[in-house]
N, CA and C of each residue as an Amber inpcrd file, in Angstrom:
protein
   648
 117.3860000 104.7590000 117.1240000 116.8750000 103.3590000 117.2860000
 116.0770000 102.8650000 116.2010000 116.3270000 101.7600000 115.6530000
 115.5870000 101.1210000 114.3990000 114.0050000 100.7240000 114.8260000
 112.7980000 101.0550000 114.2960000 111.6470000 100.5290000 114.5880000
 111.7200000  99.1070000 114.8000000 111.1530000  98.4400000 115.5850000
 110.9020000  96.9320000 115.7200000 110.2080000  96.3390000 114.5520000
 110.3030000  95.0470000 114.3510000 109.8880000  94.3920000 113.1930000
 108.1250000  94.1220000 113.7060000 107.2680000  94.4580000 112.9830000
 105.9090000  94.2610000 113.2460000 105.2700000  92.8840000 112.7740000
 104.9390000  92.0700000 113.8490000 104.7150000  90.7550000 113.3390000
 103.2080000  90.4320000 113.7020000 102.5020000  89.6310000 112.6880000
 101.2620000  89.1440000 112.8450000 101.3280000  87.6690000 112.8740000
 100.5720000  87.3530000 113.9520000 100.7440000  85.8420000 114.1880000
  99.5650000  84.9200000 113.5400000  99.6630000  84.1320000 112.6330000
  98.4280000  83.5930000 112.1970000  98.5010000  81.9820000 112.1330000
  97.6260000  81.3580000 113.4820000  97.6240000  80.2830000 113.5110000
  96.2810000  79.9670000 114.4010000  95.4180000  78.7940000 114.0810000
  94.3260000  78.5890000 114.5670000  94.4090000  78.0530000 116.0970000
  95.4850000  77.7320000 116.5490000  95.5700000  77.3500000 117.8880000
  95.9610000  78.3040000 119.1450000  94.9760000  78.8270000 119.9040000
  95.3360000  79.7720000 120.7780000  96.5110000  79.4250000 121.9500000
  96.9250000  78.2600000 122.0490000  98.1550000  77.9540000 122.9420000
  99.4640000  78.2290000 122.0960000  99.1160000  78.0250000 120.9070000
 100.5550000  78.1040000 120.1450000 100.7680000  79.8900000 119.8640000
  99.6980000  80.5080000 119.6260000  99.9150000  81.9660000 119.3760000
 100.4100000  82.3580000 120.8340000  99.8600000  82.0930000 121.8540000
 100.3390000  82.4410000 123.1170000 101.7420000  82.1710000 123.4040000
 102.1140000  81.0460000 122.7340000 103.6750000  80.5200000 122.9670000
 104.7260000  81.3850000 122.0520000 104.1690000  81.9880000 120.9680000
 104.9930000  82.6630000 120.1500000 105.2190000  84.0880000 121.0070000
 104.0280000  84.5330000 121.3610000 104.2090000  85.7180000 122.3110000
 105.0260000  85.4880000 123.2830000 105.1320000  84.5800000 123.8900000
 106.0420000  84.2270000 125.2540000 107.3140000  84.1590000 124.8530000
 107.6870000  83.5190000 123.4960000 109.0730000  83.1740000 123.3380000
 109.6700000  84.7430000 122.5910000 108.9410000  85.5870000 122.1320000
 109.4180000  86.9580000 121.8290000 109.5100000  88.0650000 122.6080000
 108.7190000  87.9130000 123.7570000 108.7000000  88.8390000 124.6340000
 109.9360000  89.6840000 124.9530000 110.8200000  88.9880000 125.0390000
 112.2040000  89.2630000 125.5440000 113.3140000  90.0820000 124.3570000
 112.4230000  90.0100000 123.2100000 113.2740000  90.5670000 122.2130000
 112.5310000  92.0300000 121.6270000 113.3190000  93.3110000 122.0970000
 112.5140000  94.3560000 121.7860000 112.5920000  94.6630000 120.4380000
 113.4150000  94.0220000 119.5640000 113.3380000  94.1470000 118.0450000
 112.2440000  93.8990000 117.3800000 111.3630000  92.9210000 118.1750000
 110.0460000  92.5100000 117.5580000 108.9980000  92.6420000 118.3170000
 107.8080000  93.3460000 117.5920000 106.7680000  93.7110000 118.1640000
 105.4830000  92.9340000 117.6760000 104.6300000  92.0730000 118.2920000
 103.4880000  91.5210000 118.0020000 102.4060000  92.4970000 117.7450000
 101.8630000  92.7020000 116.5170000 100.8400000  93.6490000 116.5790000
  99.6880000  93.2880000 116.2480000  99.3890000  91.7250000 116.2380000
  98.0410000  90.9650000 115.9460000  98.2190000  89.5640000 115.7580000
  96.9340000  89.1340000 115.8600000  96.7770000  87.4390000 115.7660000
  95.4970000  87.2800000 114.7470000  95.8430000  86.1350000 113.9780000
  94.8070000  85.6450000 113.0480000  94.5510000  84.0600000 113.4740000
  93.2110000  83.9230000 113.3380000  93.0450000  82.4590000 113.5880000
  92.6430000  81.6570000 112.3360000  92.4500000  82.1610000 111.3000000
  92.1380000  81.6430000 109.8580000  93.1170000  82.3310000 108.7910000
  93.1690000  81.8420000 107.7480000  93.8050000  82.4210000 106.5460000
  93.0270000  83.7240000 106.2220000  91.7690000  83.7830000 106.3740000
  90.9170000  85.0500000 106.0100000  91.1740000  86.0990000 106.7470000
  91.2720000  85.7570000 108.1270000  91.9090000  86.8550000 109.0610000
  92.9600000  87.2330000 108.6190000  93.9860000  86.5090000 108.4670000
  95.2360000  86.9730000 108.0710000  95.5220000  87.9230000 106.9550000
  94.6500000  87.7360000 105.9480000  94.5900000  88.4630000 104.9170000
  94.2270000  89.9460000 105.4150000  92.9110000  89.9670000 105.8650000
  92.1750000  90.9600000 106.4370000  93.1800000  91.8740000 107.6950000
  93.8930000  91.0500000 108.4730000  94.8970000  91.5810000 109.4440000
  95.9620000  92.4660000 108.5530000  96.4420000  91.7600000 107.6440000
  97.5060000  92.6100000 106.6850000  96.9400000  93.7760000 106.0580000
  95.6870000  93.9920000 105.6270000  95.0820000  95.0200000 105.0450000
  94.8680000  96.1710000 106.4150000  94.5300000  95.9140000 107.3180000
  94.2510000  96.5570000 108.5220000  95.6270000  97.0670000 109.3060000
  96.5070000  96.1560000 109.5540000  97.6770000  96.3860000 110.5350000
  98.9400000  96.7010000 109.6750000  98.8960000  96.2440000 108.3630000
 100.2830000  96.3840000 107.5200000 101.6340000  95.9900000 108.2100000
 101.4790000  94.6020000 108.6540000 102.5080000  94.2960000 109.4580000
 103.8440000  94.0600000 108.6690000 104.9450000  94.1750000 109.1350000
 106.3130000  93.8820000 108.4030000 106.5120000  92.3630000 108.0090000
 105.7900000  91.4590000 108.8050000 106.1710000  90.0980000 108.6670000
 104.6470000  89.2900000 109.2900000 104.5380000  88.1110000 108.6530000
 103.5540000  87.2520000 108.9180000 104.1660000  85.7960000 109.2620000
 103.9230000  85.4260000 110.5290000 104.0000000  83.8530000 110.7120000
 102.8700000  83.2340000 110.2900000 103.0130000  82.3960000 109.3730000
 101.8150000  81.7820000 108.8170000 101.8600000  80.3340000 108.9070000
 100.5460000  79.9240000 109.5460000 100.4000000  78.1840000 109.7450000
  99.8840000  78.0170000 108.4230000 100.2680000  76.6520000 108.1130000
  99.9640000  76.1630000 106.8230000  98.4700000  75.8210000 106.7050000
  97.9510000  74.8760000 107.9450000  96.7090000  74.5840000 107.8540000
  95.8330000  75.3210000 108.7410000  94.8910000  76.2400000 108.1500000
  93.7210000  76.7160000 109.0430000  92.4550000  76.8820000 108.4740000
  91.4840000  76.8850000 109.0930000  90.0410000  76.8730000 108.6540000
  89.8320000  77.8920000 107.7130000  88.8160000  77.9640000 107.0540000
  88.3770000  79.1800000 105.8210000  89.3070000  79.0960000 104.7080000
  90.5510000  79.4460000 105.1120000  91.5100000  79.6040000 104.1540000
  92.9790000  79.1720000 104.8980000  93.4100000  78.2930000 103.8460000
  94.8190000  77.8330000 104.3620000  96.0030000  78.8180000 104.1550000
  97.1980000  78.5840000 104.8140000  98.1520000  79.4420000 104.7490000
  98.8140000  79.6700000 103.2620000  98.7570000  78.7390000 102.5020000
  99.2470000  78.9190000 100.8670000  98.2710000  79.8450000 100.3130000
  96.8950000  79.6440000 100.1590000  96.0970000  80.5940000  99.6200000
  96.1350000  81.9130000 100.1900000  96.0940000  81.9840000 101.4870000
  96.3210000  83.4160000 102.0530000  97.6030000  83.9850000 101.6070000
  98.9710000  83.2800000 101.6010000  99.8250000  83.9050000 101.1670000
  99.5290000  84.4870000  99.7680000  99.1060000  83.7050000  99.0600000
  99.2070000  84.1120000  97.4810000  98.3940000  85.6380000  97.5490000
  97.1830000  85.4920000  98.2680000  96.4170000  86.7200000  98.2610000
  96.8030000  87.7750000  98.7320000  97.7840000  87.6740000 100.1130000
  98.5470000  88.6420000 100.4990000  99.4380000  89.4250000  99.5730000
 100.3450000  88.3040000  99.0150000 101.5030000  89.0270000  98.0390000
 100.8540000  89.6500000  96.9730000  99.7100000  89.0280000  96.3260000
  99.2680000  89.5650000  95.3040000  98.6460000  91.2480000  95.5550000
  98.1070000  91.4150000  96.6100000  97.7440000  92.6690000  97.0610000
  98.8420000  93.6490000  97.5760000  99.5180000  93.2320000  98.1330000
 100.8830000  93.9270000  98.7860000 101.9610000  93.1880000  98.7900000
 103.1340000  93.1060000  98.0490000 104.2240000  92.5980000  98.0670000
 105.0020000  92.8990000  99.4900000 104.6150000  93.8520000 100.1320000
 105.4590000  94.3670000 101.2290000 105.8530000  93.2960000 102.2990000
 104.7300000  92.7580000 103.1780000 104.9460000  91.8630000 104.1430000
 105.6860000  90.4870000 103.7130000 106.4980000  90.3520000 104.4530000
 107.4000000  89.1770000 104.5610000 106.6170000  88.1300000 105.1930000
 106.7350000  86.7290000 104.6210000 105.9470000  85.8070000 105.0420000
 106.7690000  84.6100000 105.2920000 106.6170000  84.0300000 106.6840000
 107.2090000  82.9000000 107.0260000 106.4600000  81.8440000 107.3010000
 106.4800000  80.5660000 106.6830000 105.5390000  79.6660000 106.9130000
 105.8200000  78.8090000 108.1430000 104.7510000  78.4210000 108.8600000
 104.8480000  77.8870000 110.1030000 104.7060000  76.5730000 109.9440000
 105.6810000  75.2320000 110.2540000 105.4590000  73.9610000 109.7660000
 105.8570000  73.0940000 110.8730000 105.4780000  71.8130000 111.0350000
 106.1780000  70.7540000 111.8100000 107.3240000  70.1220000 111.1930000
 107.4870000  70.0480000 109.8970000 108.3980000  69.2900000 109.1820000
 108.9240000  69.9820000 108.1380000 110.2890000  69.9350000 107.7480000
 111.2150000  70.4620000 106.9020000 110.5710000  69.6430000 105.5510000
 110.1650000  68.4860000 105.6150000 110.0330000  67.7260000 104.1840000
 108.4960000  67.9080000 103.8350000 107.4650000  68.4570000 104.5540000
 106.3660000  68.6810000 103.9510000 106.4290000  69.3270000 102.5740000
 105.4860000  68.7860000 101.4420000 105.4500000  69.1030000 100.3940000
 104.4980000  70.5160000 100.5080000 103.8230000  70.9610000 101.4190000
 103.4250000  71.9280000 101.4400000 104.1790000  73.0940000 101.5470000
 105.4310000  73.0390000 102.3020000 106.1910000  74.1760000 102.2900000
 106.7200000  74.7780000 100.8840000 107.0490000  73.5250000 100.0420000
 107.3440000  73.9320000  98.5820000 106.3020000  74.9110000  97.9670000
 105.1950000  74.4540000  98.2840000 104.1120000  75.2760000  97.7320000
 103.9360000  76.6420000  98.3880000 104.2950000  76.5760000  99.7790000
 103.8380000  77.7770000 100.4070000 105.0020000  78.9780000  99.9920000
 106.2720000  78.3750000  99.7790000 107.2590000  79.3960000  99.4490000
 107.1490000  79.7620000  97.8780000 106.7230000  78.7650000  97.0450000
 106.2830000  79.1350000  95.7860000 105.1310000  80.2540000  95.7830000
 104.2920000  80.1320000  96.7190000 103.0870000  81.0580000  96.8730000
 103.7700000  82.6000000  97.1610000 105.0930000  82.5800000  97.6530000
 105.7250000  83.9990000  98.0430000 106.2250000  84.0280000  99.3910000
 106.0780000  82.9560000 100.1590000 106.8390000  83.1130000 101.5690000
 108.1580000  83.1190000 101.1620000 108.7490000  83.7350000 102.5170000
 110.2840000  83.7900000 102.3030000 111.1060000  82.4220000 102.7650000
 110.3870000  81.9180000 103.3970000 111.0830000  80.6870000 104.0720000
 109.9690000  79.9570000 104.9830000 110.5320000  79.3250000 105.9770000
 109.7410000  78.3560000 106.8950000 110.4040000  78.4730000 108.1930000
 109.5950000  78.2520000 109.1320000 110.1580000  78.3140000 110.7200000
 109.4440000  76.8930000 111.1940000 110.2850000  75.8690000 111.9600000
 109.7330000  74.7700000 112.4340000 108.9460000  75.2180000 113.8040000
 107.9480000  74.3160000 114.0000000 106.9710000  74.7240000 115.3660000
 107.7860000  74.5010000 116.4300000 108.8600000  73.6120000 116.5310000
 109.4030000  73.4180000 117.5500000 110.8860000  74.2220000 117.9470000
 110.7800000  75.3940000 117.2160000 111.9770000  76.4110000 117.3100000
 111.9920000  76.9560000 118.5110000 113.4250000  77.1630000 118.9850000
 113.6800000  77.8330000 120.4500000 113.5840000  79.3740000 120.1040000
 113.2110000  79.9650000 121.0280000 112.9900000  81.5120000 121.1280000
 114.2460000  82.4090000 120.3710000 115.6500000  81.9520000 120.5390000
 116.4940000  82.5010000 119.8400000 116.5640000  82.4860000 118.3620000
 116.2740000  81.4620000 118.0550000 116.1990000  80.9580000 116.4910000
 115.1420000  81.5010000 116.0580000 114.2030000  81.6060000 116.6460000
 112.7660000  82.1710000 115.9980000 112.7370000  83.7790000 115.8570000
 113.3780000  84.3820000 116.9750000 113.7390000  85.8120000 116.6370000
 114.7830000  86.0340000 115.6550000 115.5940000  85.3660000 115.3680000
 116.7320000  85.5340000 114.3750000 116.1240000  85.1420000 113.0710000
 115.1990000  84.5190000 112.9390000 114.3870000  84.0400000 111.5700000
 113.6660000  85.2230000 111.2380000 112.9270000  85.6520000 112.0760000
 112.1280000  86.8850000 111.8740000 113.1570000  88.0060000 111.5220000
 113.9330000  88.4220000 112.0120000 114.7320000  89.3430000 111.7370000
 115.5280000  89.2890000 110.5150000 116.0000000  87.7740000 110.3530000
 116.8940000  87.8120000 109.0100000 116.1380000  87.6300000 107.6110000
 114.7190000  87.2440000 107.9840000 113.6860000  87.3560000 106.9130000
 113.5680000  88.8040000 106.3820000 113.2260000  89.3930000 107.4750000
 112.9390000  90.7100000 107.1580000 113.9440000  91.5800000 106.4300000
 115.1910000  91.1630000 106.7000000 116.1850000  91.8810000 106.1870000
 116.8730000  91.2860000 104.9360000 115.7880000  90.1110000 104.4120000
 116.2700000  89.7440000 103.1080000 117.5280000  88.6050000 103.3280000
 117.5030000  88.0730000 104.7340000 119.0050000  87.1110000 104.6920000
 118.3070000  85.8530000 105.0190000 116.9670000  85.4580000 105.0640000
 116.7160000  84.0250000 105.4470000 117.1010000  83.2550000 104.2420000
 117.5830000  82.1240000 104.6810000 118.1400000  81.2770000 103.7070000
 117.3170000  80.0140000 103.8790000 117.0480000  79.3640000 102.9180000
 116.0500000  78.3220000 102.5070000 117.0230000  77.2590000 102.1550000
 116.5520000  75.7380000 102.7600000 117.5560000  74.6810000 102.4350000
 117.7400000  74.5950000 100.8740000 119.0120000  74.3440000 100.5290000
 119.2980000  74.3370000  98.9960000 118.3390000  73.2830000  98.2740000
 118.0900000  72.0980000  98.6430000 117.2930000  71.2970000  97.9710000
 115.7890000  71.3480000  97.9060000 115.4150000  72.2720000  98.9790000
 114.0920000  73.0840000  98.8660000 113.9960000  74.0720000  97.8720000
 115.1180000  74.9410000  98.0280000 115.0600000  75.8480000  96.8710000
 114.9270000  75.2950000  95.5380000 115.7760000  74.2160000  95.3630000
 115.7580000  73.7610000  93.8920000 114.3390000  73.2730000  93.5790000
 113.5990000  72.7080000  94.3560000 112.3200000  72.3140000  94.3440000
 111.3770000  73.3200000  93.7780000 111.2740000  74.5090000  94.5790000
 110.6240000  75.6830000  94.4990000 110.8660000  76.1900000  93.1080000
 112.0440000  76.3720000  92.7910000 112.3160000  76.8880000  91.4180000
 111.8320000  76.1100000  90.2870000 111.9450000  74.7610000  90.3800000
 111.4580000  73.9160000  89.4690000 109.8730000  73.9320000  89.4000000
 109.1820000  73.9570000  90.6130000 107.6900000  74.3170000  90.5830000
 107.3670000  75.4890000  89.8740000 107.8760000  76.7120000  90.2000000
 107.5350000  77.6830000  89.6400000 107.8810000  78.0940000  88.1110000
 109.1650000  77.4190000  87.8870000 109.4690000  77.3900000  86.2540000
 108.3120000  76.6810000  85.6800000 108.1320000  75.3630000  86.0680000
 106.7130000  74.6990000  85.3730000 105.6410000  75.4640000  85.2420000
 105.1780000  76.0340000  86.1830000 104.1000000  76.8550000  86.1710000
 104.0620000  78.0590000  85.1810000 105.2550000  78.7340000  85.0420000
 105.5760000  79.7220000  83.8710000 105.5500000  79.2640000  82.8190000
 106.1230000  77.9530000  82.4770000 106.2740000  77.4580000  81.1610000
 104.6160000  77.0210000  80.8640000 103.9480000  76.5280000  81.5620000
 102.5100000  76.3640000  81.2810000 101.6400000  77.5070000  81.0620000
 101.9570000  78.8580000  81.2860000 101.2120000  79.7510000  81.1450000
 102.1400000  81.0620000  80.6870000 102.9820000  80.8310000  79.6250000
 103.8100000  82.2300000  79.3780000 102.9520000  83.1870000  79.0290000
 101.5130000  82.9810000  78.4920000 100.9300000  84.2280000  78.1540000
 100.5680000  85.1890000  79.3900000 100.4650000  84.5520000  80.7630000
 100.3760000  85.0540000  81.6530000 101.3600000  86.1550000  82.2930000
 102.5550000  85.9040000  81.6320000 103.6890000  87.0530000  82.0650000
 103.9920000  87.8290000  81.0790000 104.0010000  89.1220000  81.6400000
 104.1720000  90.1250000  80.7550000 105.7360000  90.3490000  80.2430000
 105.8590000  90.9240000  79.1340000 107.3850000  91.0450000  78.4890000
 108.3670000  91.5420000  79.7190000 109.4410000  90.9790000  79.9210000
 110.2880000  91.6920000  80.9820000 111.0080000  92.7320000  80.3660000
 111.5710000  93.5090000  81.3390000 112.5600000  94.7260000  80.8370000
 113.9470000  94.0960000  80.8390000 114.7210000  94.8040000  79.8950000
 116.0760000  94.3210000  80.0480000 116.7490000  94.8050000  81.4790000
 117.6150000  93.8480000  81.9640000 118.3340000  94.1380000  83.1560000
 119.9020000  94.8640000  83.0370000 120.2070000  95.3820000  83.9090000
 121.4940000  96.2060000  83.8720000 122.7220000  94.9520000  84.1350000
 123.6780000  95.3030000  83.8680000 124.8260000  94.4620000  84.0030000
 124.9070000  93.9810000  85.6770000 124.9450000  95.1100000  86.3800000
 124.8710000  94.8200000  87.9190000 123.4500000  93.6580000  88.5560000
 122.3460000  94.2170000  87.8970000 121.3320000  93.3350000  87.8490000
 121.2440000  91.9770000  87.7720000 122.0620000  91.9160000  86.3330000
 122.2810000  90.4970000  85.8940000 123.1640000  89.7040000  86.9140000
 124.2200000  90.1770000  87.5760000 125.0190000  89.8160000  88.2870000
 124.5090000  89.2810000  89.5600000 123.6970000  90.1330000  90.0520000
 122.8830000  89.7130000  91.3210000 121.7900000  88.6380000  91.2450000
 121.1940000  88.6980000  90.1750000 120.3560000  87.7780000  89.9220000
 121.0360000  86.2030000  89.8350000 121.8770000  86.1190000  89.2050000
 122.8350000  85.0250000  89.1250000 123.1730000  84.4930000  90.3780000
 123.3940000  85.5080000  91.3250000 123.5200000  84.8590000  92.6170000
 122.2720000  84.8850000  93.6020000 121.1350000  85.3320000  93.1770000
 119.9470000  84.8820000  93.8010000 119.8630000  83.3590000  93.3610000
 120.1290000  83.1330000  92.1010000 119.6740000  81.8730000  91.5460000
 120.5370000  80.5880000  92.4670000 121.6770000  81.1910000  92.8000000
 122.6720000  80.3090000  93.7760000 122.1100000  80.3810000  95.4100000
 121.1170000  81.1570000  95.5660000 120.5520000  81.2420000  96.8140000
 121.4120000  82.1960000  97.8360000 122.1910000  82.9290000  97.4330000
 122.7990000  83.9270000  98.0940000 121.9230000  85.0160000  98.9360000
 122.1950000  85.3500000 100.0440000 121.6060000  86.5200000 100.8240000
 122.0560000  87.6710000 100.3830000 121.1240000  88.7620000 100.6690000
 121.5490000  90.1390000 100.3510000 123.0020000  90.5470000 101.0240000
 123.2920000  90.2110000 102.1350000 124.5760000  90.5210000 102.7380000
 125.5560000  89.4520000 101.9500000 125.4770000  88.4030000 101.7260000
 126.4820000  87.8200000 100.8700000 126.6100000  88.2320000  99.4080000
 125.4980000  88.7740000  98.6860000 125.8610000  89.5320000  97.4900000
 126.7270000  90.6890000  97.7880000 126.1430000  91.5340000  98.7320000
 127.0490000  92.4000000  98.9290000 128.6960000  92.2360000  99.1030000
 128.7670000  91.3720000  99.8900000 130.1030000  91.2690000 100.2600000
 130.9340000  90.6000000  98.6650000 130.2950000  89.8340000  98.1550000
 130.8630000  89.2510000  96.9480000 131.1520000  90.1590000  95.7940000
 130.1020000  91.3440000  95.7240000 130.2380000  92.1910000  94.4200000
 130.8340000  93.4690000  95.1760000 131.1600000  93.7310000  96.3700000
 132.0140000  94.9060000  96.9640000 130.6280000  96.1960000  96.9170000
 129.4350000  95.8510000  97.2950000 128.4800000  96.9840000  97.5210000
 127.7380000  96.6410000  98.8020000 127.1070000  97.8060000  99.3680000
 126.5040000  97.7780000 100.2670000 124.8490000  97.0470000 100.4330000
 124.6190000  96.2750000 101.5390000 123.4440000  95.7180000 101.4510000
 122.1390000  96.4290000 101.1970000 122.3200000  97.7640000 101.3400000
 121.0390000  98.5280000 100.9380000 121.0910000  98.7550000  99.5220000
 122.4740000  98.8330000  98.9100000 122.3210000  98.8310000  97.4480000
 121.9700000  97.5830000  96.8630000 122.0620000  96.4940000  97.4210000
 121.5570000  95.3020000  96.8000000 120.1810000  95.1710000  97.1020000
 119.5030000  95.6210000  98.0520000 117.9330000  95.5820000  98.2150000
 117.3490000  96.4210000  96.9920000 117.9950000  97.4580000  96.8330000
 117.4780000  98.5410000  95.9140000 117.3440000  97.8640000  94.3640000
 118.7820000  96.9780000  94.1050000 118.6970000  96.4050000  92.8330000
 117.7820000  95.1390000  92.8890000 117.7330000  94.4870000  93.9580000
 116.6980000  93.3910000  94.2150000 115.2570000  93.6910000  93.5760000
 114.8490000  94.8330000  94.5690000 113.4300000  95.5350000  93.9650000
 113.2370000  95.9090000  92.7940000 114.4140000  96.4770000  91.8610000
 114.1990000  96.7360000  90.5700000 114.2090000  95.3260000  89.6890000
 114.8920000  94.2520000  90.3310000 114.7600000  92.8890000  89.4620000
 113.4480000  92.5730000  89.5660000 112.8140000  92.5580000  90.6620000
 111.4520000  92.0570000  90.9180000 110.5830000  92.9210000  90.0480000
 110.6220000  94.0110000  89.7630000 109.7620000  94.8230000  89.0400000
 109.8630000  94.5520000  87.5640000 111.2400000  94.4440000  87.2040000
 111.4320000  94.1970000  85.5130000 111.0530000  92.5850000  85.3200000
 110.9560000  91.7170000  86.2410000 110.7090000  90.3140000  86.0200000
 109.4230000  89.9030000  86.2860000 108.4910000  91.1820000  87.0420000
 107.2330000  90.9370000  87.5000000 106.9180000  89.6560000  88.3220000
 107.8200000  89.7150000  89.3260000 107.6070000  88.7850000  90.5240000
 107.8210000  89.5910000  91.5800000 107.5850000  88.7320000  92.9030000
 107.5650000  89.1520000  94.2330000 108.1940000  88.3610000  95.2610000
 109.1480000  87.6680000  94.8240000 109.6540000  86.9080000  95.5860000
 111.3430000  86.2500000  95.0950000 112.2410000  86.0460000  95.9190000
 113.4330000  85.4230000  95.3770000 113.2190000  84.1510000  94.6390000
 112.6970000  83.3030000  95.2480000 112.3110000  81.9900000  94.5390000
 111.7170000  82.2680000  93.1140000 110.5930000  83.2040000  93.0080000
 110.2740000  83.5800000  91.6550000 111.1330000  84.1250000  90.7160000
 111.9890000  84.9700000  91.1810000 113.0030000  85.7050000  90.6400000
 113.9110000  84.7140000  89.7500000 114.2530000  83.5420000  90.5610000
 115.1450000  82.6740000  90.2350000 114.8940000  81.8850000  89.2090000
 113.3100000  81.5710000  89.5690000 112.7150000  80.4460000  88.3840000
 112.7010000  81.1100000  86.9810000 112.2480000  82.4890000  87.2500000
 112.0480000  83.3530000  85.7860000 113.4130000  83.3750000  85.3530000
 114.3880000  83.4280000  86.1290000 115.8020000  83.5460000  85.3380000
 116.4750000  82.3680000  84.5760000 116.0180000  81.0410000  85.5250000
 116.3880000  79.9150000  84.9850000 115.1900000  79.3580000  83.8580000
 114.0380000  80.0100000  83.5310000 112.8100000  79.5910000  82.5850000
 113.3640000  80.3770000  81.4200000 113.8010000  81.7890000  81.6140000
 114.2010000  82.3500000  80.4500000 115.6550000  82.5830000  80.0840000
 116.6520000  81.8000000  80.7780000 118.0850000  81.5170000  80.4990000
 118.5730000  82.8800000  80.5610000 118.2180000  83.4950000  81.5340000
 118.9050000  84.8680000  81.8810000 120.4090000  84.8520000  82.1880000
């Protein structure tokens, strides 16, 4: 049996954290390993607990979700981060994903959808709205163009990595890429990790933005 996805809940409202626990209690594939009430506590919680995934509220005291996400991903790209938001249209969602979050979860989500989002995100299958993804890529691309000196030279990609990167730019999931190229999802994940390393990025949107910026 696979190990459950270990989740840290970061939200400053006790009633919401309790609600998330209640929604996920019937899903053995997911284990809540900790809670945080501020962005700073979320960062510290990741250092102590090493969760697989963080449900991150955008607005918290001491340090907001965007800043916490940047710090967590800078220290350890391993944890998957999902933004918690009340609206798909919020500008903060773009900033959150640009900071390294895998996507977002609406706060009025039902238990089944929440559980599926967590499992899909951890498996690299979380899908962003295409319009949102375009905004994220544009935002990251602009930042890269403003500070080209901050980005180390990239390593050449193999032919297969280039094919996968083009599909990442189109918003394909790992499973979708595997089906299209006739390779396993595990092989896709290995290639994606190599792409991240060679492009010096830690998220799919950042990889897509680097590809667009450098015309790869």
